[in-house]
matplotlib code that plots the C-alpha trace (Angstrom):
import matplotlib.pyplot as plt

x = [-50.0, -52.7, -52.1, -51.7, -49.1, -47.2, -47.4, -46.2, -43.0, -42.3, -42.9, -40.4, -38.1, -37.8, -37.4, -34.6, -32.9, -33.1, -31.6, -28.6, -28.1, -28.1, -25.5, -23.2, -23.3, -22.6, -20.0, -17.0, -17.3, -17.6, -14.8, -13.3, -15.6, -18.7, -17.9, -17.9, -21.3, -22.6, -21.2, -23.3, -26.2, -25.7, -25.1, -28.4, -30.2, -28.6, -29.7, -33.5, -33.5, -32.4, -35.2, -37.7, -36.3, -36.8, -40.5, -41.4, -39.5, -41.9, -44.9]
y = [52.2, 54.2, 55.1, 58.5, 57.8, 55.8, 58.8, 61.0, 59.1, 58.9, 62.4, 63.1, 60.5, 62.2, 65.7, 64.6, 62.8, 65.7, 67.9, 65.4, 65.5, 69.4, 69.6, 67.1, 69.2, 72.5, 70.9, 71.1, 75.1, 75.8, 76.8, 74.6, 76.2, 75.8, 72.2, 71.4, 72.8, 71.3, 67.7, 68.3, 68.7, 66.0, 63.6, 65.0, 64.3, 60.7, 60.1, 61.1, 58.8, 56.1, 56.5, 57.1, 54.0, 51.8, 53.3, 52.1, 48.6, 48.4, 49.4]
z = [28.1, 25.7, 22.3, 23.2, 25.9, 23.4, 20.9, 23.5, 23.9, 20.5, 20.0, 22.8, 21.5, 18.1, 19.9, 22.2, 19.1, 17.3, 19.9, 20.2, 16.5, 16.4, 19.4, 17.9, 14.7, 16.5, 18.9, 16.4, 16.4, 20.2, 22.5, 24.9, 27.7, 25.1, 24.4, 28.3, 28.8, 25.3, 26.5, 29.5, 27.6, 25.2, 28.2, 29.7, 26.5, 25.9, 29.6, 28.8, 25.2, 27.2, 29.7, 26.7, 25.1, 28.1, 28.6, 25.3, 25.9, 28.9, 27.1]

ax = plt.figure().add_subplot(projection="3d")
ax.plot(x, y, z, "-o")
ax.set_aspect("equal")
plt.show()
């Protein structure tokens, strides 16, 4: 993996972590329907974080 690829993975990881943190902070103020949708988005972000971490570990 090149340094550029590694930097991109780290950038993507920071972005997804930031998105997940923001969603978690907003969650408490959501309606029940919005909470369901927010949880789906948070699960997708968490799955992407896991994928990015695996890619970094393999580098």
